[in-house]
VOTOR-818930 format. One record per atom (N, C-alpha, C): atom name; residue in one letter; x, y, z. Coordinates in nm, 2 decimals. Atoms other than C-alpha are relative to their C-alpha. Example, Ala and Ser with C-alpha at 12.3 -4.5 7.8 and 13.67 -1.06 7.14 Angstrom:
<atoms>
ATOM, N, A, 0.09, -0.12, 0.00
ATOM, CA, A, 1.23, -0.45, 0.78
ATOM, C, A, 0.09, 0.12, 0.00
ATOM, N, S, -0.09, -0.11, 0.00
ATOM, CA, S, 1.37, -0.11, 0.71
ATOM, C, S, -0.08, 0.11, 0.08
</atoms>
This chain:
<atoms>
ATOM, N, M, 0.00, 0.14, -0.04
ATOM, CA, M, -0.85, 1.10, -2.16
ATOM, C, M, -0.16, -0.01, 0.05
ATOM, N, T, 0.17, 0.05, -0.02
ATOM, CA, T, -1.17, 0.95, -2.12
ATOM, C, T, 0.06, -0.14, 0.10
ATOM, N, L, 0.01, 0.07, -0.14
ATOM, CA, L, -1.24, 0.70, -1.83
ATOM, C, L, 0.02, -0.15, -0.02
ATOM, N, K, -0.06, 0.12, 0.09
ATOM, CA, K, -1.17, 0.41, -2.04
ATOM, C, K, 0.12, 0.01, 0.04
ATOM, N, E, -0.14, -0.04, 0.04
ATOM, CA, E, -0.85, 0.57, -2.10
ATOM, C, E, 0.11, -0.04, 0.17
ATOM, N, Y, -0.06, 0.02, -0.21
ATOM, CA, Y, -0.74, 0.59, -1.68
ATOM, C, Y, -0.01, -0.14, -0.03
ATOM, N, Y, 0.06, 0.17, -0.05
ATOM, CA, Y, -0.88, 0.27, -1.63
ATOM, C, Y, 0.11, -0.11, -0.06
ATOM, N, D, -0.08, 0.06, 0.13
ATOM, CA, D, -0.64, 0.08, -1.96
ATOM, C, D, 0.09, 0.07, 0.05
ATOM, N, I, -0.16, -0.08, 0.01
ATOM, CA, I, -0.30, 0.28, -1.88
ATOM, C, I, -0.02, -0.10, 0.17
ATOM, N, L, -0.05, 0.03, -0.13
ATOM, CA, L, -0.34, 0.12, -1.51
ATOM, C, L, -0.04, -0.17, 0.00
ATOM, N, G, 0.01, 0.17, 0.04
ATOM, CA, G, -0.44, -0.24, -1.65
ATOM, C, G, -0.13, -0.08, 0.12
ATOM, N, L, 0.09, 0.05, -0.11
ATOM, CA, L, -0.78, -0.26, -1.45
ATOM, C, L, -0.14, 0.04, -0.09
ATOM, N, P, 0.10, -0.02, 0.05
ATOM, CA, P, -1.13, -0.31, -1.53
ATOM, C, P, -0.09, 0.11, 0.12
ATOM, N, R, 0.03, -0.09, -0.04
ATOM, CA, R, -1.38, -0.04, -1.49
ATOM, C, R, -0.06, -0.02, 0.19
ATOM, N, N, 0.06, 0.03, -0.09
ATOM, CA, N, -1.57, -0.17, -1.16
ATOM, C, N, 0.09, -0.06, 0.13
ATOM, N, S, -0.15, 0.06, -0.15
ATOM, CA, S, -1.19, -0.21, -0.90
ATOM, C, S, 0.01, 0.09, 0.09
ATOM, N, S, 0.00, -0.08, -0.14
ATOM, CA, S, -1.18, -0.06, -0.59
ATOM, C, S, 0.13, 0.06, 0.01
ATOM, N, V, -0.04, -0.06, -0.01
ATOM, CA, V, -0.99, 0.15, -0.43
ATOM, C, V, 0.16, -0.05, 0.01
ATOM, N, D, -0.16, 0.08, 0.00
ATOM, CA, D, -0.71, -0.09, -0.30
ATOM, C, D, 0.04, -0.07, -0.13
ATOM, N, E, -0.05, 0.03, 0.09
ATOM, CA, E, -0.71, -0.23, -0.65
ATOM, C, E, 0.07, 0.09, -0.07
ATOM, N, I, -0.10, -0.10, 0.06
ATOM, CA, I, -0.61, 0.10, -0.80
ATOM, C, I, 0.09, 0.05, 0.03
ATOM, N, K, -0.13, -0.04, -0.05
ATOM, CA, K, -0.41, 0.20, -0.55
ATOM, C, K, 0.18, -0.17, 0.01
ATOM, N, K, -0.09, 0.11, -0.01
ATOM, CA, K, -0.20, -0.17, -0.60
ATOM, C, K, 0.03, 0.07, -0.15
ATOM, N, A, -0.01, 0.01, 0.10
ATOM, CA, A, -0.21, -0.12, -0.96
ATOM, C, A, 0.07, 0.12, -0.06
ATOM, N, Y, -0.07, -0.13, 0.01
ATOM, CA, Y, -0.08, 0.22, -0.98
ATOM, C, Y, 0.14, -0.04, 0.05
ATOM, N, R, -0.17, 0.05, -0.02
ATOM, CA, R, 0.24, 0.12, -0.77
ATOM, C, R, 0.10, -0.10, -0.04
ATOM, N, K, -0.07, 0.07, 0.14
ATOM, CA, K, 0.29, -0.17, -1.04
ATOM, C, K, 0.08, 0.09, -0.10
ATOM, N, K, -0.01, -0.03, 0.16
ATOM, CA, K, 0.28, 0.05, -1.34
ATOM, C, K, 0.12, 0.15, 0.09
ATOM, N, A, -0.09, -0.10, -0.03
ATOM, CA, A, 0.50, 0.40, -1.15
ATOM, C, A, 0.14, -0.12, 0.03
ATOM, N, Y, -0.12, 0.08, -0.07
ATOM, CA, Y, 0.78, 0.11, -1.01
ATOM, C, Y, 0.04, -0.10, -0.16
ATOM, N, L, 0.00, 0.06, 0.11
ATOM, CA, L, 0.71, -0.04, -1.40
ATOM, C, L, 0.11, 0.13, -0.13
ATOM, N, Y, -0.01, -0.13, 0.18
ATOM, CA, Y, 0.72, 0.34, -1.64
ATOM, C, Y, 0.12, 0.09, 0.10
ATOM, N, H, -0.09, -0.19, -0.05
ATOM, CA, H, 0.93, 0.60, -1.38
ATOM, C, H, 0.14, -0.03, -0.11
ATOM, N, P, -0.15, 0.06, 0.09
ATOM, CA, P, 1.24, 0.63, -1.62
ATOM, C, P, 0.12, -0.02, 0.12
ATOM, N, D, -0.16, 0.05, -0.07
ATOM, CA, D, 1.46, 0.60, -1.32
ATOM, C, D, -0.02, -0.15, -0.04
ATOM, N, K, 0.01, 0.17, 0.03
ATOM, CA, K, 1.34, 0.22, -1.38
ATOM, C, K, 0.05, -0.06, -0.15
ATOM, N, N, 0.06, 0.05, 0.16
ATOM, CA, N, 1.27, 0.22, -1.74
ATOM, C, N, 0.09, 0.14, -0.13
ATOM, N, Q, -0.04, -0.05, 0.05
ATOM, CA, Q, 1.49, 0.35, -1.95
ATOM, C, Q, -0.01, 0.06, -0.15
ATOM, N, S, 0.03, 0.01, 0.15
ATOM, CA, S, 1.30, 0.36, -2.32
ATOM, C, S, -0.07, 0.14, 0.02
ATOM, N, P, 0.01, -0.18, 0.04
ATOM, CA, P, 1.21, 0.70, -2.47
ATOM, C, P, -0.17, -0.01, 0.04
ATOM, N, E, 0.18, -0.07, -0.05
ATOM, CA, E, 0.81, 0.67, -2.40
ATOM, C, E, -0.02, -0.03, 0.19
ATOM, N, A, 0.06, 0.03, -0.12
ATOM, CA, A, 0.85, 0.57, -1.99
ATOM, C, A, -0.04, 0.09, 0.03
ATOM, N, K, 0.02, -0.15, -0.10
ATOM, CA, K, 0.83, 0.93, -1.89
ATOM, C, K, -0.15, 0.02, -0.03
ATOM, N, D, 0.17, 0.00, 0.03
ATOM, CA, D, 0.47, 0.99, -2.06
ATOM, C, D, -0.05, -0.09, 0.04
ATOM, N, L, 0.12, 0.08, -0.06
ATOM, CA, L, 0.36, 0.66, -1.95
ATOM, C, L, 0.01, 0.03, 0.16
ATOM, N, F, -0.02, -0.05, -0.11
ATOM, CA, F, 0.48, 0.76, -1.60
ATOM, C, F, -0.13, 0.10, 0.01
ATOM, N, I, 0.07, -0.13, -0.03
ATOM, CA, I, 0.30, 1.10, -1.62
ATOM, C, I, -0.15, -0.02, -0.03
ATOM, N, R, 0.15, 0.06, 0.02
ATOM, CA, R, -0.02, 0.90, -1.78
ATOM, C, R, -0.08, -0.09, 0.09
ATOM, N, A, 0.03, 0.10, -0.11
ATOM, CA, A, -0.03, 0.65, -1.49
ATOM, C, A, -0.02, 0.09, 0.07
ATOM, N, T, -0.02, -0.11, -0.10
ATOM, CA, T, -0.01, 0.91, -1.24
ATOM, C, T, -0.12, 0.11, -0.04
ATOM, N, E, 0.13, -0.01, 0.05
ATOM, CA, E, -0.26, 1.10, -1.42
ATOM, C, E, -0.13, -0.06, 0.02
ATOM, N, A, 0.15, 0.16, -0.04
ATOM, CA, A, -0.50, 0.78, -1.39
ATOM, C, A, 0.01, 0.01, 0.11
ATOM, N, Y, -0.03, 0.03, -0.11
ATOM, CA, Y, -0.42, 0.73, -1.05
ATOM, C, Y, -0.10, 0.13, 0.09
ATOM, N, E, 0.03, -0.10, -0.03
ATOM, CA, E, -0.48, 1.11, -0.97
ATOM, C, E, -0.18, -0.02, 0.00
ATOM, N, F, 0.15, 0.00, 0.05
ATOM, CA, F, -0.86, 1.10, -1.14
ATOM, C, F, -0.06, -0.08, 0.08
ATOM, N, L, 0.06, 0.08, -0.07
ATOM, CA, L, -0.95, 0.76, -1.05
ATOM, C, L, -0.06, -0.01, 0.18
ATOM, N, I, 0.01, -0.02, -0.13
ATOM, CA, I, -0.88, 0.83, -0.67
ATOM, C, I, -0.09, 0.07, 0.04
ATOM, N, S, 0.07, -0.11, -0.03
ATOM, CA, S, -1.05, 1.16, -0.67
ATOM, C, S, -0.09, -0.01, -0.03
ATOM, N, Y, 0.16, 0.02, 0.04
ATOM, CA, Y, -1.36, 1.09, -0.84
ATOM, C, Y, -0.07, -0.18, 0.05
ATOM, N, H, 0.03, 0.18, -0.03
ATOM, CA, H, -1.36, 0.70, -0.73
ATOM, C, H, -0.18, 0.00, 0.02
ATOM, N, S, 0.18, 0.07, 0.01
ATOM, CA, S, -1.78, 0.71, -0.61
ATOM, C, S, -0.02, 0.10, -0.07
ATOM, N, K, 0.07, -0.06, 0.15
ATOM, CA, K, -1.89, 0.99, -0.87
ATOM, C, K, 0.04, -0.07, -0.14
ATOM, N, I, -0.04, 0.06, 0.13
ATOM, CA, I, -1.72, 0.73, -1.14
ATOM, C, I, -0.11, -0.11, 0.00
ATOM, N, I, 0.06, 0.15, -0.02
ATOM, CA, I, -1.93, 0.41, -0.96
ATOM, C, I, -0.15, 0.06, -0.01
ATOM, N, D, 0.14, -0.02, -0.04
ATOM, CA, D, -2.27, 0.63, -0.88
ATOM, C, D, -0.08, 0.03, -0.13
ATOM, N, D, 0.13, -0.07, 0.11
ATOM, CA, D, -2.41, 0.80, -1.18
ATOM, C, D, 0.06, 0.04, -0.16
ATOM, N, E, -0.08, -0.09, 0.12
ATOM, CA, E, -2.32, 0.92, -1.53
ATOM, C, E, 0.01, 0.13, -0.02
ATOM, N, K, 0.03, -0.17, 0.01
ATOM, CA, K, -2.47, 1.27, -1.49
ATOM, C, K, 0.15, 0.02, 0.10
ATOM, N, E, -0.10, -0.06, -0.10
ATOM, CA, E, -2.20, 1.33, -1.18
ATOM, C, E, 0.14, -0.10, -0.06
ATOM, N, Y, -0.05, 0.00, 0.11
ATOM, CA, Y, -1.97, 1.16, -1.41
ATOM, C, Y, 0.08, 0.09, -0.06
ATOM, N, Q, -0.03, -0.15, 0.12
ATOM, CA, Q, -1.97, 1.41, -1.65
ATOM, C, Q, 0.07, 0.11, 0.07
ATOM, N, Q, -0.02, -0.13, -0.06
ATOM, CA, Q, -1.96, 1.66, -1.40
ATOM, C, Q, 0.16, -0.04, 0.06
ATOM, N, A, -0.21, 0.02, -0.05
ATOM, CA, A, -1.62, 1.49, -1.26
ATOM, C, A, 0.12, 0.03, -0.10
ATOM, N, M, -0.12, -0.01, 0.10
ATOM, CA, M, -1.44, 1.49, -1.56
ATOM, C, M, 0.00, 0.13, -0.03
ATOM, N, E, -0.08, -0.18, 0.03
ATOM, CA, E, -1.52, 1.88, -1.63
ATOM, C, E, 0.04, 0.07, 0.09
ATOM, N, D, -0.06, -0.10, -0.10
ATOM, CA, D, -1.44, 1.96, -1.25
ATOM, C, D, 0.14, -0.02, -0.04
ATOM, N, W, -0.12, 0.05, 0.05
ATOM, CA, W, -1.14, 1.72, -1.34
ATOM, C, W, 0.12, 0.12, -0.11
ATOM, N, R, -0.09, -0.11, 0.19
ATOM, CA, R, -1.00, 1.94, -1.70
ATOM, C, R, 0.00, 0.11, 0.05
ATOM, N, K, -0.04, -0.14, -0.02
ATOM, CA, K, -1.08, 2.25, -1.53
ATOM, C, K, 0.14, 0.03, 0.07
ATOM, N, Y, -0.09, -0.01, -0.06
ATOM, CA, Y, -0.92, 2.24, -1.24
ATOM, C, Y, 0.14, -0.10, -0.02
ATOM, N, R, -0.13, 0.12, -0.02
ATOM, CA, R, -0.67, 1.90, -1.17
ATOM, C, R, 0.11, -0.05, -0.09
ATOM, N, Q, -0.08, 0.05, 0.12
ATOM, CA, Q, -0.53, 1.80, -1.49
ATOM, C, Q, 0.10, 0.00, -0.03
ATOM, N, D, -0.14, -0.06, 0.02
ATOM, CA, D, -0.26, 2.03, -1.57
ATOM, C, D, 0.09, -0.01, 0.12
ATOM, N, R, -0.08, 0.01, -0.13
ATOM, CA, R, -0.17, 2.02, -1.18
ATOM, C, R, 0.05, -0.17, 0.01
ATOM, N, S, -0.05, 0.08, 0.00
ATOM, CA, S, -0.14, 1.68, -1.21
ATOM, C, S, 0.09, -0.07, -0.08
ATOM, N, K, -0.06, 0.01, 0.08
ATOM, CA, K, 0.05, 1.64, -1.51
ATOM, C, K, 0.16, 0.07, 0.04
ATOM, N, R, -0.07, -0.15, -0.01
ATOM, CA, R, 0.27, 1.94, -1.39
ATOM, C, R, 0.11, -0.16, 0.11
ATOM, N, R, -0.05, 0.07, -0.07
ATOM, CA, R, 0.34, 1.71, -1.07
ATOM, C, R, 0.06, -0.11, 0.01
ATOM, N, A, -0.03, 0.19, 0.05
ATOM, CA, A, 0.37, 1.34, -1.24
ATOM, C, A, 0.13, 0.05, -0.08
ATOM, N, N, -0.18, 0.01, 0.04
ATOM, CA, N, 0.68, 1.52, -1.41
ATOM, C, N, 0.08, 0.08, 0.06
ATOM, N, A, -0.10, -0.03, -0.09
ATOM, CA, A, 0.85, 1.67, -1.17
ATOM, C, A, 0.05, -0.17, 0.08
ATOM, N, Y, -0.06, 0.10, -0.07
ATOM, CA, Y, 0.84, 1.31, -0.99
ATOM, C, Y, 0.05, -0.10, -0.09
ATOM, N, A, -0.05, 0.09, 0.10
ATOM, CA, A, 0.92, 1.16, -1.33
ATOM, C, A, 0.18, 0.04, 0.00
ATOM, N, R, -0.10, -0.03, 0.00
ATOM, CA, R, 1.20, 1.36, -1.31
ATOM, C, R, 0.10, 0.00, 0.16
ATOM, N, A, -0.03, 0.08, -0.14
ATOM, CA, A, 1.31, 1.26, -0.94
ATOM, C, A, 0.02, -0.15, -0.02
ATOM, N, S, -0.09, 0.11, -0.03
ATOM, CA, S, 1.54, 0.96, -0.86
ATOM, C, S, -0.18, -0.12, 0.03
ATOM, N, Y, 0.14, 0.13, -0.04
ATOM, CA, Y, 1.25, 0.63, -0.80
ATOM, C, Y, 0.00, 0.00, 0.18
ATOM, N, N, -0.04, 0.00, -0.19
ATOM, CA, N, 1.38, 0.62, -0.40
ATOM, C, N, -0.06, 0.16, -0.01
ATOM, N, S, 0.07, -0.11, -0.08
ATOM, CA, S, 1.32, 0.99, -0.39
ATOM, C, S, -0.14, 0.06, -0.03
ATOM, N, F, 0.17, 0.02, 0.07
ATOM, CA, F, 0.94, 0.93, -0.56
ATOM, C, F, -0.03, -0.03, 0.07
ATOM, N, R, 0.05, 0.11, -0.11
ATOM, CA, R, 0.91, 0.66, -0.30
ATOM, C, R, -0.05, 0.06, 0.11
ATOM, N, K, -0.01, -0.05, -0.11
ATOM, CA, K, 0.98, 0.88, -0.03
ATOM, C, K, -0.09, 0.16, 0.01
ATOM, N, T, 0.06, -0.16, 0.04
ATOM, CA, T, 0.70, 1.19, -0.15
ATOM, C, T, -0.15, -0.10, 0.10
ATOM, N, S, 0.10, 0.07, -0.07
ATOM, CA, S, 0.37, 1.15, 0.05
ATOM, C, S, -0.10, -0.01, -0.10
ATOM, N, F, 0.04, 0.00, 0.15
ATOM, CA, F, 0.20, 1.14, -0.30
ATOM, C, F, 0.01, -0.14, -0.02
ATOM, N, Y, -0.03, 0.14, -0.01
ATOM, CA, Y, 0.35, 0.79, -0.31
ATOM, C, Y, -0.03, -0.08, 0.10
ATOM, N, K, -0.01, 0.07, -0.14
ATOM, CA, K, 0.30, 0.70, 0.08
ATOM, C, K, -0.16, -0.04, -0.05
ATOM, N, T, 0.15, -0.03, 0.05
ATOM, CA, T, -0.10, 0.75, -0.05
ATOM, C, T, -0.04, -0.13, -0.05
ATOM, N, T, 0.00, 0.11, 0.06
ATOM, CA, T, -0.07, 0.45, -0.21
ATOM, C, T, 0.02, -0.14, 0.05
ATOM, N, R, -0.04, 0.08, -0.15
ATOM, CA, R, -0.03, 0.24, 0.06
ATOM, C, R, -0.13, -0.12, 0.01
ATOM, N, I, 0.11, 0.08, -0.01
ATOM, CA, I, -0.25, -0.05, 0.10
ATOM, C, I, 0.06, -0.10, 0.13
ATOM, N, F, 0.00, 0.12, -0.09
ATOM, CA, F, -0.34, -0.24, 0.40
ATOM, C, F, -0.09, -0.14, 0.01
ATOM, N, D, 0.08, 0.10, 0.02
ATOM, CA, D, -0.46, -0.58, 0.37
ATOM, C, D, -0.07, -0.06, 0.15
ATOM, N, G, 0.06, 0.05, -0.17
ATOM, CA, G, -0.65, -0.75, 0.68
ATOM, C, G, 0.09, -0.15, -0.02
ATOM, N, T, -0.10, 0.16, -0.07
ATOM, CA, T, -0.49, -1.13, 0.60
ATOM, C, T, 0.14, 0.03, 0.03
ATOM, N, R, -0.15, -0.02, -0.05
ATOM, CA, R, -0.14, -0.97, 0.60
ATOM, C, R, -0.02, 0.00, 0.17
ATOM, N, I, -0.01, -0.06, -0.08
ATOM, CA, I, -0.25, -0.84, 0.89
ATOM, C, I, -0.01, -0.10, 0.13
ATOM, N, I, 0.03, 0.10, -0.07
ATOM, CA, I, -0.41, -1.17, 1.08
ATOM, C, I, 0.09, -0.11, -0.04
ATOM, N, Y, -0.13, 0.05, 0.01
ATOM, CA, Y, -0.07, -1.33, 0.96
ATOM, C, Y, 0.06, 0.00, 0.10
ATOM, N, G, -0.04, -0.08, -0.10
ATOM, CA, G, 0.07, -1.10, 1.14
ATOM, C, G, 0.00, -0.05, 0.15
ATOM, N, F, 0.08, 0.08, -0.11
ATOM, CA, F, -0.13, -1.22, 1.44
ATOM, C, F, 0.07, -0.12, 0.07
ATOM, N, I, 0.00, 0.13, -0.02
ATOM, CA, I, -0.08, -1.52, 1.42
ATOM, C, I, 0.15, -0.07, 0.00
ATOM, N, I, -0.21, 0.00, -0.02
ATOM, CA, I, 0.34, -1.56, 1.34
ATOM, C, I, 0.03, 0.05, 0.13
ATOM, N, S, -0.08, -0.12, -0.10
ATOM, CA, S, 0.39, -1.29, 1.64
ATOM, C, S, -0.05, -0.10, 0.14
ATOM, N, I, 0.01, 0.08, -0.06
ATOM, CA, I, 0.18, -1.54, 1.86
ATOM, C, I, 0.07, -0.17, 0.01
ATOM, N, L, -0.13, 0.10, 0.02
ATOM, CA, L, 0.37, -1.82, 1.77
ATOM, C, L, 0.07, 0.01, 0.03
ATOM, N, V, -0.14, -0.05, -0.06
ATOM, CA, V, 0.66, -1.69, 1.82
ATOM, C, V, 0.00, 0.02, 0.16
ATOM, N, I, -0.05, -0.01, -0.20
ATOM, CA, I, 0.62, -1.61, 2.20
ATOM, C, I, -0.09, -0.11, 0.08
ATOM, N, A, -0.02, 0.11, -0.08
ATOM, CA, A, 0.43, -1.91, 2.29
ATOM, C, A, 0.09, -0.13, -0.02
ATOM, N, Y, -0.15, 0.06, 0.07
ATOM, CA, Y, 0.71, -2.12, 2.10
ATOM, C, Y, 0.10, 0.01, 0.14
ATOM, N, T, -0.16, -0.08, -0.07
ATOM, CA, T, 0.96, -1.88, 2.26
ATOM, C, T, -0.01, -0.11, 0.19
ATOM, N, I, -0.01, 0.02, -0.15
ATOM, CA, I, 0.81, -1.95, 2.65
ATOM, C, I, -0.03, -0.13, 0.03
ATOM, N, Y, 0.04, 0.17, -0.04
ATOM, CA, Y, 0.66, -2.32, 2.60
ATOM, C, Y, 0.18, -0.06, 0.01
ATOM, N, G, -0.14, 0.05, -0.04
ATOM, CA, G, 1.04, -2.41, 2.50
ATOM, C, G, 0.09, 0.03, 0.09
ATOM, N, Y, -0.04, 0.03, -0.14
ATOM, CA, Y, 1.21, -2.25, 2.79
ATOM, C, Y, -0.02, -0.08, 0.10
ATOM, N, I, 0.05, 0.04, -0.10
ATOM, CA, I, 0.98, -2.35, 3.04
ATOM, C, I, 0.09, -0.17, -0.04
ATOM, N, Y, 0.00, 0.14, -0.02
ATOM, CA, Y, 1.02, -2.73, 2.88
ATOM, C, Y, 0.18, 0.00, -0.02
ATOM, N, R, -0.16, 0.07, -0.04
ATOM, CA, R, 1.43, -2.73, 2.85
ATOM, C, R, 0.01, 0.08, 0.17
ATOM, N, L, -0.03, 0.01, -0.09
ATOM, CA, L, 1.38, -2.59, 3.20
ATOM, C, L, 0.00, -0.11, 0.12
ATOM, N, R, 0.04, 0.08, -0.09
ATOM, CA, R, 1.20, -2.88, 3.32
ATOM, C, R, 0.09, -0.12, -0.04
ATOM, N, N, -0.08, 0.15, 0.05
ATOM, CA, N, 1.41, -3.17, 3.07
ATOM, C, N, 0.15, 0.07, -0.02
ATOM, N, P, -0.11, -0.03, 0.01
ATOM, CA, P, 1.74, -3.03, 3.06
ATOM, C, P, 0.09, -0.05, -0.07
ATOM, N, W, -0.06, 0.06, 0.12
ATOM, CA, W, 1.95, -3.14, 2.75
ATOM, C, W, 0.15, 0.03, 0.05
ATOM, N, R, -0.10, -0.02, -0.02
ATOM, CA, R, 2.30, -3.25, 2.84
ATOM, C, R, 0.08, 0.06, 0.18
ATOM, N, N, 0.01, -0.08, -0.06
ATOM, CA, N, 2.26, -3.10, 3.18
ATOM, C, N, 0.06, 0.12, 0.00
ATOM, N, E, 0.01, -0.12, 0.00
ATOM, CA, E, 2.26, -2.75, 3.08
ATOM, C, E, -0.11, 0.05, -0.06
ATOM, N, K, 0.13, -0.09, -0.05
ATOM, CA, K, 2.00, -2.47, 3.17
ATOM, C, K, -0.01, 0.07, -0.13
ATOM, N, P, -0.02, -0.06, 0.07
ATOM, CA, P, 1.88, -2.33, 2.90
ATOM, C, P, 0.03, 0.22, -0.01
ATOM, N, S, -0.09, -0.11, 0.00
ATOM, CA, S, 2.00, -1.94, 2.78
ATOM, C, S, -0.13, 0.13, 0.05
ATOM, N, L, 0.13, -0.10, -0.04
ATOM, CA, L, 1.77, -1.70, 2.92
ATOM, C, L, 0.06, 0.11, -0.07
ATOM, N, V, -0.05, -0.16, 0.10
ATOM, CA, V, 1.95, -1.39, 2.69
ATOM, C, V, -0.10, -0.04, -0.12
ATOM, N, A, 0.08, 0.06, 0.14
ATOM, CA, A, 1.80, -1.63, 2.40
ATOM, C, A, -0.15, 0.03, 0.04
ATOM, N, F, 0.16, -0.01, -0.01
ATOM, CA, F, 1.46, -1.63, 2.57
ATOM, C, F, -0.05, 0.13, -0.01
ATOM, N, I, 0.07, -0.08, -0.02
ATOM, CA, I, 1.42, -1.29, 2.65
ATOM, C, I, 0.01, 0.06, -0.18
ATOM, N, L, 0.05, -0.05, 0.10
ATOM, CA, L, 1.55, -1.19, 2.27
ATOM, C, L, -0.12, -0.02, -0.08
ATOM, N, L, 0.10, 0.11, 0.07
ATOM, CA, L, 1.34, -1.47, 2.12
ATOM, C, L, -0.17, 0.09, 0.01
ATOM, N, L, 0.13, -0.05, -0.07
ATOM, CA, L, 1.01, -1.31, 2.33
ATOM, C, L, 0.02, 0.11, -0.02
ATOM, N, S, -0.01, -0.11, -0.03
ATOM, CA, S, 1.12, -0.96, 2.31
ATOM, C, S, -0.03, 0.05, -0.20
ATOM, N, L, 0.01, 0.05, 0.09
ATOM, CA, L, 1.13, -1.06, 1.91
ATOM, C, L, -0.18, 0.00, -0.03
ATOM, N, G, 0.12, 0.07, 0.01
ATOM, CA, G, 0.75, -1.17, 1.93
ATOM, C, G, -0.09, 0.07, 0.04
ATOM, N, L, 0.09, -0.11, -0.05
ATOM, CA, L, 0.64, -0.88, 2.13
ATOM, C, L, 0.01, 0.11, -0.12
ATOM, N, L, -0.02, -0.11, 0.12
ATOM, CA, L, 0.76, -0.64, 1.86
ATOM, C, L, -0.12, 0.00, -0.12
ATOM, N, F, 0.10, 0.10, 0.09
ATOM, CA, F, 0.62, -0.89, 1.60
ATOM, C, F, -0.15, 0.09, 0.01
ATOM, N, L, 0.15, -0.04, 0.03
ATOM, CA, L, 0.27, -0.81, 1.71
ATOM, C, L, -0.03, 0.11, 0.06
ATOM, N, S, 0.05, -0.20, 0.01
ATOM, CA, S, 0.26, -0.40, 1.81
ATOM, C, S, -0.04, 0.03, -0.12
ATOM, N, F, 0.05, -0.06, 0.12
ATOM, CA, F, 0.33, -0.38, 1.47
ATOM, C, F, -0.13, -0.08, -0.07
ATOM, N, S, 0.10, 0.07, 0.00
ATOM, CA, S, 0.07, -0.63, 1.37
ATOM, C, S, -0.10, 0.15, 0.03
ATOM, N, L, 0.07, -0.09, -0.04
ATOM, CA, L, -0.14, -0.37, 1.61
ATOM, C, L, -0.03, 0.08, -0.05
ATOM, N, I, -0.03, -0.14, 0.08
ATOM, CA, I, -0.02, -0.06, 1.48
ATOM, C, I, -0.09, 0.01, -0.17
ATOM, N, Y, 0.04, -0.05, 0.15
ATOM, CA, Y, -0.10, -0.16, 1.11
ATOM, C, Y, -0.10, -0.13, -0.02
ATOM, N, L, 0.15, 0.01, -0.05
ATOM, CA, L, -0.45, -0.28, 1.24
ATOM, C, L, -0.08, 0.09, 0.01
ATOM, N, K, 0.11, -0.11, -0.05
ATOM, CA, K, -0.54, 0.04, 1.38
ATOM, C, K, -0.04, 0.09, -0.17
ATOM, N, A, 0.03, -0.09, 0.13
ATOM, CA, A, -0.42, 0.19, 1.02
ATOM, C, A, -0.16, -0.04, -0.06
ATOM, N, W, 0.10, 0.08, 0.05
ATOM, CA, W, -0.64, -0.06, 0.88
ATOM, C, W, -0.17, 0.02, -0.01
ATOM, N, I, 0.09, -0.02, -0.04
ATOM, CA, I, -0.88, -0.01, 1.07
ATOM, C, I, -0.13, 0.16, -0.03
ATOM, N, E, 0.04, -0.04, 0.02
ATOM, CA, E, -0.91, 0.33, 1.03
ATOM, C, E, -0.02, 0.03, -0.23
ATOM, N, T, 0.01, 0.02, 0.15
ATOM, CA, T, -0.88, 0.32, 0.62
ATOM, C, T, -0.15, -0.02, -0.02
ATOM, N, S, 0.14, 0.06, 0.00
ATOM, CA, S, -1.18, 0.11, 0.64
ATOM, C, S, -0.08, 0.10, 0.02
ATOM, N, R, 0.11, -0.15, -0.07
ATOM, CA, R, -1.38, 0.41, 0.84
ATOM, C, R, 0.03, 0.03, -0.14
ATOM, N, K, 0.01, -0.12, 0.12
ATOM, CA, K, -1.29, 0.67, 0.53
ATOM, C, K, -0.01, -0.06, -0.10
ATOM, N, H, 0.05, 0.06, 0.10
ATOM, CA, H, -1.33, 0.42, 0.30
ATOM, C, H, -0.17, -0.04, -0.07
ATOM, N, K, 0.07, 0.03, -0.02
ATOM, CA, K, -1.66, 0.34, 0.44
ATOM, C, K, -0.12, 0.15, -0.01
ATOM, N, K, 0.05, -0.11, 0.05
ATOM, CA, K, -1.77, 0.71, 0.48
ATOM, C, K, -0.01, 0.06, -0.13
ATOM, N, K, 0.06, -0.02, 0.14
ATOM, CA, K, -1.69, 0.82, 0.13
ATOM, C, K, -0.12, -0.07, -0.09
ATOM, N, S, 0.12, 0.08, 0.12
ATOM, CA, S, -1.92, 0.54, -0.03
ATOM, C, S, -0.16, 0.02, 0.08
</atoms>
């Protein structure tokens, strides 16, 4: 296959970023996996999408840089990796979609989006602040002489802190992923 065909299979323009390639592959893998799509050509489309993804991710920086490097990358791909990629994709196609999603290969397509991480921080901070404010407000202004529930306060505060910790974990992973992409460039 040619570079244009690889991008076309994933439905992407040639100047796509690594994150766009990952996102497009996830969509195509779901769309074409034989476990999800019963059409006769689904398995072949899944294998071609997987091959395209592997090539584009492996040689992304070489594809963009220079035509000579692209030709060398294509030659290396055909010699050493293309057949292995097709065999691996064939095995993934035979497995159930849920099994495929648990593979380390599929996990490499995860995308850490900075916007989602920021929204996570904002929501977790709002939950924590609203919980503390609400509890203090109810202590000062009891409704029908009822004190606020300490259990509800602890549960909501724990939920906010848990959400905040997940946001921090995703932020760390996003920073590491960004650093890796910068080093490759």
